[in-house]
C-alpha positions as CSV (number, residue, x, y, z in Angstrom):
1,M,-4.0,39.0,-3.5
2,T,-5.9,35.7,-3.8
3,D,-8.0,33.9,-1.3
4,T,-7.8,30.5,-3.0
5,L,-5.0,28.4,-4.5
6,R,-4.9,25.1,-6.4
7,I,-1.5,23.4,-5.7
8,A,-0.6,20.2,-7.5
9,L,1.8,17.7,-6.0
10,A,3.8,15.8,-8.7
11,Q,5.3,12.7,-7.0
12,I,7.4,11.6,-10.0
13,N,10.2,9.2,-10.7
14,Q,13.2,11.3,-11.9
15,I,16.3,9.9,-13.7
16,T,19.7,11.2,-12.7
17,G,21.4,13.0,-15.5
18,D,18.5,12.7,-17.9
19,I,17.6,16.4,-18.1
20,D,15.5,16.1,-21.3
21,G,13.6,13.1,-19.9
22,N,13.0,14.8,-16.6
23,I,11.7,17.9,-18.5
24,A,9.4,15.8,-20.5
25,A,8.0,14.2,-17.4
26,M,7.5,17.5,-15.7
27,L,5.7,19.0,-18.7
28,D,3.5,15.9,-18.9
29,A,2.6,16.3,-15.3
30,R,1.9,20.0,-15.7
31,A,-0.4,19.3,-18.7
32,R,-2.5,16.9,-16.6
33,V,-3.2,19.7,-14.0
34,A,-3.9,22.6,-16.3
35,D,-6.3,24.2,-13.9
36,A,-3.8,24.3,-11.0
37,D,-2.0,27.5,-10.0
38,L,1.2,25.8,-9.1
39,V,2.8,22.4,-9.7
40,V,5.4,21.3,-7.1
41,F,8.1,18.9,-8.1
42,P,10.6,17.0,-5.8
43,E,14.1,18.0,-4.8
44,L,16.6,18.2,-7.7
45,S,13.8,17.0,-10.0
46,L,15.5,18.5,-13.1
47,I,18.9,16.7,-12.7
48,G,17.9,13.7,-10.4
49,Y,18.9,12.8,-6.9
50,P,21.4,12.0,-5.6
51,P,23.7,13.4,-8.4
52,E,26.9,12.7,-6.4
53,D,30.0,13.9,-8.2
54,L,28.2,14.2,-11.5
55,V,27.0,17.6,-10.3
56,L,30.6,18.8,-10.2
57,K,30.7,18.8,-14.0
58,P,30.3,22.3,-15.4
59,A,28.6,20.8,-18.5
60,L,25.8,19.5,-16.3
61,H,25.3,23.0,-14.8
62,H,25.0,24.5,-18.3
63,A,22.6,21.8,-19.4
64,A,20.5,22.3,-16.2
65,Q,20.3,26.0,-16.7
66,A,19.3,25.7,-20.3
67,G,16.6,23.1,-19.3
68,L,15.4,25.5,-16.5
69,E,15.0,28.3,-19.0
70,R,13.1,26.0,-21.4
71,L,10.7,25.1,-18.5
72,A,10.3,28.8,-17.6
73,A,9.4,29.7,-21.1
74,V,6.6,27.3,-21.1
75,T,4.9,29.0,-18.2
76,A,4.3,32.1,-20.4
77,D,1.2,30.2,-21.7
78,G,-0.8,31.3,-18.6
79,G,-0.9,27.8,-17.2
80,P,0.4,26.6,-13.9
81,A,3.6,27.9,-12.4
82,M,6.2,25.3,-11.5
83,L,8.4,24.9,-8.4
84,V,11.4,22.9,-9.8
85,G,14.4,21.4,-8.0
86,T,17.8,21.9,-9.7
87,C,21.4,22.7,-9.1
88,W,22.0,26.5,-9.1
89,A,25.5,28.0,-9.9
90,E,26.1,31.5,-8.5
91,D,29.2,33.4,-7.5
92,S,31.5,30.4,-7.9
93,A,29.3,28.3,-5.6
94,L,26.9,25.5,-6.4
95,Y,23.6,25.2,-4.6
96,N,20.8,22.6,-4.2
97,A,17.9,24.9,-5.1
98,A,14.2,25.2,-5.6
99,V,13.2,27.6,-8.4
100,L,9.8,29.1,-9.0
101,L,9.0,29.4,-12.7
102,E,6.1,31.8,-13.4
103,A,4.9,33.9,-16.3
104,G,7.7,32.8,-18.6
105,R,10.6,33.6,-16.3
106,I,12.6,32.5,-13.3
107,A,10.6,34.3,-10.6
108,A,12.5,33.2,-7.5
109,V,15.3,31.0,-6.2
110,T,15.6,29.5,-2.7
111,R,18.8,27.6,-1.8
112,K,18.9,24.6,0.6
113,H,20.5,25.7,3.9
114,D,21.0,22.4,5.9
115,L,23.1,20.0,3.9
116,P,23.0,16.4,5.1
117,N,26.4,14.7,5.6
118,Y,25.6,11.4,7.3
119,G,24.5,7.9,6.3
120,V,24.1,7.8,2.5
121,F,24.2,11.6,2.2
122,D,27.3,13.7,1.4
123,E,25.9,16.9,0.0
124,K,28.5,19.1,1.7
125,R,31.0,17.4,-0.7
126,V,29.3,19.0,-3.7
127,F,27.0,21.8,-2.6
128,A,27.4,25.1,-0.7
129,S,25.0,25.9,2.1
130,G,22.5,28.6,1.2
131,P,21.6,31.4,3.6
132,L,18.6,31.1,5.9
133,P,15.8,31.8,3.5
134,G,12.8,34.1,3.5
135,P,9.5,33.4,1.8
136,I,8.9,33.9,-1.9
137,P,5.8,35.7,-3.2
138,F,3.4,33.9,-5.4
139,K,0.0,35.4,-6.4
140,G,0.1,37.5,-3.3
141,V,0.9,34.5,-1.0
142,R,4.2,34.2,0.8
143,L,5.5,30.6,0.3
144,G,8.2,29.2,2.5
145,I,10.3,26.6,0.7
146,P,12.4,24.5,3.1
147,V,14.2,21.9,1.0
148,C,14.3,18.3,2.5
149,E,16.9,18.4,5.3
150,D,15.9,22.0,6.1
151,I,12.9,20.5,7.9
152,W,14.8,18.1,10.1
153,T,15.9,21.0,12.4
154,P,13.8,24.0,13.5
155,D,16.0,26.8,12.2
156,V,14.9,27.2,8.6
157,C,11.1,26.8,9.2
158,E,11.4,29.2,12.2
159,C,13.1,31.8,10.0
160,L,10.5,31.4,7.3
161,A,7.6,31.8,9.8
162,E,9.3,34.9,11.4
163,T,9.7,36.5,8.0
164,G,6.1,36.1,7.0
165,A,5.6,32.7,5.3
166,E,2.0,31.6,5.1
167,I,2.3,28.1,3.7
168,L,5.4,25.8,3.9
169,I,6.2,23.7,0.9
170,S,9.0,21.2,1.2
171,P,10.4,19.4,-1.9
172,N,12.1,16.2,-0.9
173,A,14.2,13.3,-2.1
174,S,14.1,11.2,1.1
175,P,15.3,7.6,0.6
176,F,13.3,4.8,2.0
177,E,14.4,2.8,5.1
178,L,12.4,1.0,7.7
179,G,10.8,3.4,10.1
180,K,11.6,6.5,7.9
181,E,8.0,7.5,7.2
182,D,7.2,7.9,10.9
183,K,10.3,10.0,11.4
184,R,9.3,12.3,8.5
185,L,5.8,12.7,10.0
186,Q,7.3,13.5,13.4
187,H,9.5,16.2,12.0
188,V,6.7,17.8,10.0
189,V,4.4,17.7,13.0
190,A,7.1,19.5,15.0
191,R,7.6,22.1,12.4
192,V,3.9,22.7,12.1
193,T,3.5,22.9,15.8
194,E,6.4,25.4,16.1
195,T,5.3,27.7,13.2
196,G,1.5,27.3,13.2
197,L,1.7,27.0,9.4
198,P,0.2,24.3,7.1
199,F,2.8,22.1,5.5
200,I,3.2,20.3,2.1
201,Y,5.7,17.5,2.2
202,L,6.4,16.3,-1.4
203,N,8.8,13.3,-1.8
204,R,10.1,11.7,-5.0
205,M,9.7,8.0,-5.8
206,G,11.8,5.6,-7.8
207,G,15.1,3.8,-7.7
208,Q,18.6,5.2,-8.0
209,D,21.4,2.6,-7.6
210,E,21.1,1.4,-4.0
211,L,18.6,4.0,-2.9
212,V,14.8,3.7,-3.4
213,F,12.4,6.5,-2.8
214,D,8.9,5.6,-1.6
215,G,6.9,8.8,-2.3
216,A,4.3,8.8,0.5
217,S,3.9,12.6,0.2
218,F,1.4,14.3,2.5
219,I,-0.1,17.6,3.7
220,L,-0.8,18.7,7.3
221,N,-3.0,21.6,8.1
222,A,-1.9,24.1,10.8
223,D,-3.8,22.0,13.4
224,C,-1.6,19.0,12.4
225,S,-4.7,17.3,10.9
226,L,-3.9,15.1,7.8
227,A,-5.4,16.7,4.7
228,A,-3.8,14.5,2.0
229,R,-1.6,11.5,1.6
230,L,-0.2,10.2,-1.7
231,P,0.4,6.5,-2.2
232,E,3.7,4.8,-1.7
233,W,5.8,3.2,-4.5
234,Q,3.8,4.9,-7.3
235,E,4.0,8.0,-9.3
236,H,1.1,10.1,-8.5
237,I,-0.2,13.6,-9.2
238,M,-2.7,15.2,-6.8
239,V,-4.4,18.6,-7.0
240,T,-5.2,20.2,-3.7
241,D,-7.5,23.1,-3.0
242,W,-6.5,25.8,-0.5
243,T,-8.5,28.6,1.1
244,R,-7.4,31.7,3.1
245,T,-9.3,31.7,6.4
246,A,-9.3,34.1,9.3
247,S,-6.7,31.9,11.0
248,G,-4.6,31.3,7.9
249,W,-4.4,29.0,4.9
250,Q,-6.2,25.7,5.0
251,C,-6.1,22.7,2.6
252,E,-9.4,21.0,1.8
253,K,-9.2,17.4,2.9
254,T,-8.8,15.1,-0.1
255,E,-7.4,11.6,-0.9
256,I,-5.7,9.9,1.9
257,C,-4.0,6.7,0.7
258,R,-3.4,3.9,3.2
259,P,0.2,3.3,4.5
260,C,1.9,0.0,3.7
261,D,2.9,-2.4,6.5
262,E,6.5,-3.3,7.0
263,L,6.8,-6.4,4.8
264,E,4.9,-4.8,2.0
265,D,7.2,-1.8,2.1
266,V,10.3,-4.0,2.0
267,Y,9.0,-6.1,-0.8
268,R,7.9,-3.2,-3.0
269,A,11.2,-1.4,-2.3
270,M,13.1,-4.4,-3.7
271,V,10.8,-4.6,-6.7
272,L,11.1,-0.9,-7.5
273,G,14.9,-0.8,-6.9
274,L,15.5,-3.7,-9.2
275,R,13.2,-2.6,-11.9
276,D,14.7,0.9,-12.2
277,Y,18.3,-0.4,-12.0
278,V,17.8,-3.0,-14.7
279,T,15.7,-0.9,-17.1
280,R,17.7,2.3,-16.8
281,N,21.0,0.5,-17.3
282,R,19.5,-1.1,-20.4
283,F,19.9,-4.8,-19.5
284,P,17.5,-7.1,-21.4
285,G,16.8,-9.0,-18.3
286,V,18.5,-10.9,-15.4
287,V,20.0,-14.3,-14.9
288,L,20.3,-16.0,-11.5
289,G,21.3,-19.2,-10.0
290,M,18.2,-21.1,-8.9
291,S,19.4,-23.5,-6.1
292,G,16.1,-24.7,-4.7
293,G,16.8,-22.6,-1.6
294,I,14.8,-19.7,-0.1
295,D,17.1,-16.8,-1.1
296,S,17.2,-17.6,-4.8
297,A,13.4,-18.3,-4.7
298,L,12.6,-14.9,-3.2
299,S,15.1,-13.2,-5.5
300,A,13.4,-14.8,-8.5
301,A,10.0,-13.8,-7.3
302,V,11.1,-10.2,-6.9
303,A,12.7,-10.2,-10.3
304,V,9.5,-11.5,-12.0
305,D,7.4,-9.0,-10.2
306,A,9.8,-6.2,-11.3
307,L,10.5,-7.2,-14.8
308,G,8.1,-9.9,-15.9
309,A,8.7,-13.6,-16.3
310,S,10.1,-13.3,-19.9
311,K,13.0,-11.2,-18.6
312,V,14.1,-13.6,-15.8
313,W,16.3,-16.5,-16.6
314,C,16.9,-19.1,-13.9
315,V,19.8,-21.6,-14.0
316,M,20.2,-24.7,-11.8
317,M,23.8,-25.6,-11.4
318,P,23.9,-28.9,-9.6
319,S,27.0,-30.6,-8.2
320,R,27.4,-34.1,-6.7
321,F,26.2,-32.7,-3.4
322,T,22.9,-31.2,-4.8
323,S,19.9,-33.2,-3.6
324,Q,17.0,-34.3,-5.7
325,E,14.8,-32.3,-3.4
326,S,16.6,-29.1,-4.3
327,L,16.3,-29.9,-8.0
328,D,12.6,-30.5,-7.6
329,D,12.0,-27.3,-5.6
330,A,13.9,-25.2,-8.1
331,A,11.8,-26.6,-10.9
332,D,8.6,-26.2,-8.9
333,C,9.3,-22.5,-8.0
334,S,10.4,-21.7,-11.6
335,N,7.2,-23.2,-13.0
336,R,5.0,-21.3,-10.6
337,L,6.8,-18.0,-11.6
338,G,6.6,-18.9,-15.3
339,V,10.3,-18.4,-15.9
340,R,12.8,-20.2,-18.1
341,L,14.9,-22.7,-16.1
342,D,18.0,-24.4,-17.5
343,S,20.4,-26.8,-15.9
344,V,24.2,-26.6,-16.2
345,Q,26.2,-29.4,-14.5
346,I,29.2,-27.9,-12.8
347,E,30.9,-31.2,-11.9
348,P,33.1,-31.2,-15.1
349,A,34.4,-27.8,-14.1
350,V,35.0,-28.9,-10.5
351,Q,36.8,-32.0,-11.6
352,A,38.9,-29.9,-14.0
353,F,40.0,-27.6,-11.2
354,D,40.7,-30.6,-8.9
355,A,43.0,-32.0,-11.7
356,M,44.6,-28.7,-12.3
357,L,45.5,-28.1,-8.7
358,A,46.2,-31.7,-7.6
359,A,50.0,-31.3,-7.7
360,L,50.0,-28.1,-5.7
361,F,47.4,-29.4,-3.2
362,K,49.2,-32.8,-2.7
363,G,49.2,-33.9,0.9
364,R,46.4,-31.5,2.0
365,G,42.9,-32.6,2.8
366,R,39.7,-31.3,1.3
367,D,38.4,-28.2,3.1
368,I,36.5,-24.9,2.3
369,T,38.8,-24.5,-0.7
370,E,37.0,-27.2,-2.6
371,E,33.6,-25.8,-1.5
372,N,34.5,-22.4,-2.9
373,I,35.6,-23.9,-6.2
374,Q,32.0,-25.2,-6.6
375,S,30.6,-21.7,-5.8
376,R,33.1,-20.0,-8.1
377,S,32.3,-22.5,-10.9
378,R,28.7,-21.4,-10.6
379,G,29.7,-17.7,-10.6
380,L,31.8,-18.3,-13.8
381,T,28.9,-20.0,-15.4
382,L,26.4,-17.2,-14.8
383,M,28.9,-14.6,-15.9
384,A,29.5,-16.5,-19.1
385,L,25.8,-16.5,-19.8
386,S,25.7,-12.8,-18.9
387,N,28.5,-12.0,-21.3
388,K,27.0,-14.0,-24.1
389,F,23.4,-12.9,-23.9
390,G,23.5,-9.6,-22.0
391,H,21.4,-10.5,-19.0
392,M,22.7,-9.0,-15.7
393,V,23.6,-11.5,-13.0
394,L,21.4,-11.1,-10.0
395,T,23.0,-12.2,-6.8
396,T,21.0,-13.8,-4.1
397,G,22.9,-13.3,-0.8
398,N,21.1,-11.8,2.2
399,K,22.4,-9.4,4.9
400,S,23.0,-12.2,7.4
401,E,25.4,-13.8,5.0
402,M,27.0,-10.5,3.9
403,S,27.5,-9.6,7.6
404,T,29.3,-12.8,8.5
405,G,31.2,-13.5,5.3
406,Y,29.1,-16.7,4.7
407,A,29.3,-16.1,1.0
408,T,32.0,-16.8,-1.6
409,L,33.9,-13.9,-3.2
410,Y,33.8,-14.3,-7.0
411,G,31.3,-17.1,-6.5
412,D,27.8,-16.5,-5.2
413,M,28.7,-12.9,-4.6
414,C,29.5,-12.3,-8.2
415,G,26.9,-10.3,-10.1
416,G,25.5,-6.9,-10.9
417,Y,22.9,-6.3,-8.3
418,S,21.4,-7.8,-5.1
419,V,17.9,-7.3,-3.9
420,L,18.4,-9.1,-0.6
421,K,21.7,-7.4,0.4
422,D,20.1,-5.4,3.2
423,V,17.5,-8.0,4.3
424,Y,18.3,-10.3,7.2
425,K,17.6,-14.1,6.8
426,T,14.7,-14.1,9.3
427,M,13.0,-11.4,7.2
428,V,13.6,-13.4,4.0
429,F,11.3,-16.1,5.5
430,D,8.7,-13.5,6.4
431,L,8.8,-11.9,2.9
432,C,8.3,-15.3,1.2
433,R,5.2,-15.9,3.2
434,W,4.0,-12.3,2.6
435,R,4.4,-12.7,-1.2
436,N,2.6,-16.0,-1.2
437,A,-0.4,-14.3,0.4
438,N,-0.1,-10.9,-1.4
439,R,0.6,-9.5,-4.9
440,P,1.6,-5.8,-5.1
441,I,-0.5,-3.8,-7.5
442,E,2.5,-3.0,-9.7
443,A,3.8,-6.6,-9.7
444,L,4.2,-8.4,-13.1
445,G,4.3,-11.9,-11.6
446,P,1.4,-14.3,-10.9
447,E,-0.9,-14.3,-8.0
448,G,-1.0,-17.0,-5.4
449,E,1.7,-19.2,-3.8
450,V,4.7,-18.5,-6.0
451,I,7.3,-20.0,-3.5
452,P,6.7,-23.6,-2.6
453,E,6.1,-24.2,1.1
454,R,8.9,-26.8,1.3
455,I,11.4,-24.2,0.2
456,I,10.3,-22.0,3.2
457,T,10.3,-24.8,5.8
458,K,13.4,-26.9,5.0
459,P,16.7,-26.1,6.8
460,P,18.8,-23.7,4.8
461,T,22.0,-25.3,3.2
462,A,24.6,-24.3,0.7
463,E,25.0,-27.9,-0.4
464,L,28.7,-27.7,-0.9
465,R,29.4,-30.9,1.1
466,E,27.5,-33.9,2.4
467,N,24.7,-33.1,4.8
468,Q,25.7,-29.5,5.1
469,K,23.4,-27.1,7.0
470,D,23.9,-23.3,7.5
471,E,23.7,-23.8,11.3
472,D,26.8,-26.0,11.1
473,S,28.8,-22.7,10.6
474,L,26.5,-20.1,12.0
475,P,24.2,-19.7,15.1
476,P,20.5,-20.2,14.4
477,Y,19.3,-17.3,12.3
478,P,16.9,-15.8,14.9
479,V,19.9,-15.6,17.3
480,L,22.4,-14.5,14.6
481,D,20.1,-11.8,13.2
482,A,19.4,-10.3,16.7
483,I,23.1,-10.2,17.4
484,L,23.8,-8.6,14.1
485,H,21.2,-6.0,14.5
486,G,22.8,-5.0,17.8
487,L,26.3,-4.9,16.2
488,V,25.3,-3.2,12.9
489,E,22.2,-1.1,13.4
490,E,22.8,-0.2,17.0
491,E,26.6,-0.2,17.2
492,L,26.5,-2.1,20.5
493,S,29.4,-3.8,22.2
494,V,29.7,-7.5,22.8
495,D,29.0,-6.9,26.5
496,A,25.8,-4.9,25.8
497,I,24.4,-7.5,23.5
498,A,25.3,-10.3,25.9
499,E,23.3,-8.5,28.6
500,R,20.3,-9.2,26.5
501,G,20.7,-12.9,27.2
502,Y,23.0,-14.0,24.4
503,D,26.1,-16.2,25.0
504,P,29.1,-13.8,25.1
505,A,31.3,-16.3,23.2
506,V,28.8,-16.4,20.4
507,V,28.4,-12.7,20.3
508,S,32.2,-12.3,20.2
509,R,32.5,-14.8,17.4
510,V,29.8,-13.0,15.4
511,E,31.6,-9.6,15.9
512,R,34.8,-11.2,14.6
513,L,33.1,-12.6,11.6
514,L,31.5,-9.2,10.9
515,Y,34.8,-7.3,11.0
516,V,36.9,-9.8,9.0
517,A,34.3,-9.9,6.2
518,E,34.6,-6.2,5.5
519,Y,36.9,-6.8,2.5
520,K,34.3,-9.0,0.9
521,R,31.6,-6.5,1.3
522,R,33.7,-3.8,-0.4
523,Q,33.7,-6.1,-3.5
524,A,30.0,-6.9,-3.3
525,P,27.5,-5.7,-5.9
526,P,25.1,-2.8,-5.0
527,G,21.8,-3.7,-3.5
528,V,18.6,-2.1,-2.3
529,K,18.8,-0.1,1.0
530,I,16.2,-1.3,3.4
531,T,17.6,-0.7,7.0
532,P,19.0,2.4,8.6
533,R,22.5,0.9,8.4
534,S,22.9,-0.7,5.0
535,F,26.4,-1.9,4.0
536,G,28.2,0.6,1.7
537,R,27.8,4.4,2.1
538,D,25.6,4.0,5.2
539,R,28.2,2.0,7.2
540,R,31.8,2.9,6.3
541,Y,34.2,0.7,8.2
542,P,37.9,0.2,7.6
543,I,39.0,-3.1,6.1
544,T,42.1,-3.2,8.2
545,N,40.6,-3.1,11.7
546,A,42.1,-4.5,14.9
547,F,39.5,-3.1,17.3
548,R,37.2,-5.6,19.1
549,T,34.6,-4.9,21.9
550,A,34.8,-8.4,23.4
551,R,35.9,-8.6,27.0
């Protein structure tokens, strides 16, 4: 039995399906903490999270098992043991498991009991629920290993405490969303209070398709005091020192990194999500339409911070409705960001479509059809550049537009990824001002005011007809976004939102726009999840839907 432990927390960025790469990252982390007794890795660190239906392939199970045995063999060197997350096949069932590797062998396996099946999670689809676990022995210490969702209800931790656990260690892959960090802390405080045990909360970081993981791992002692906090949005390895006392195990207080504020969290989530998506899917860079408006300016700034200016290609695609102010603003912003800016006139394409369709459109006036032809000409232009040079098209639509259908299918919605997909327009303005005043430490872009003030202050417009403004078609964005938050994040009725002081007719119209645009959102590119109710797996609505809550 030992009275001291050195436990290393490896907050790393795993890659789904890259078992060899994940093994290399874990071995590198272990080598950096050679004097630790145990290195803890995040949930499913060997195969990546979330694996979705990839984990149903028997070939992945075999590769994961072989990789686990390779890692176990390494621990025969007398160095740190490892707690590794992986899939675990047993008795015709597949589990989300945490495996202790010690002294050259697989020493213990604990299987996740509570499987999340809400929001972006569908673990019950691919994993079996493990039994309520007991602690596992390590150097004479009984470790309780609740895996991620196991800590969101009392049962697992209560069972571990009742069966003799002395320290709780929770490997997690908890995706970022606004307000999530406070929720995690509240759940851990509840588990510590109930069990009287110290708690290690280890979260992964990195991007996986639409999800981003913020890290922000931490340790609470049995009195709920904060002993350690790892940084957000960075890989980080921290060694912690533990001592057995008369009242139980205690972690010596160590580094406590500051939490980010809301806008910093959102901006860095977008940077990380885009960086990992582009690099891991092996795109040489991104190309986007630079309109001179605020959405494209913010998207370009995020792209430069994520990838570097040399990998961001901006293209201005003016029509006869594009103002000189927009051309100047696009050039100014591109110059500040240091990116390449080209101009492609779309008027020849628009005129060609007008001529092609003239006979069929005869007798009908100009309407949104001609506006959409402009947008689709721009989409076609960007896709042609993508096909020719390999750059991924970055779309620039925000959540307000995605909610109301104020975007053109196969036009400005066409592309491979969207960093603003889950960001309301009012927050877009706030994020531009935040980035002008701040530069994240991992950003590859320049310091200072990268988005011209005029882009932020001028009225938003799609410039698809003379003197067009967004508010010609939509309520003012502060009103629209408040209504949308009630409809989307809170699932409120028209009446309930109207009781907050909004015009019932306006709320009813916004609800109708939200529902009828569902078919567009199904065809939209993936984008970074920011809110608790992002479009996609978080919010699954039928396309064909006759229900309305309006009175």
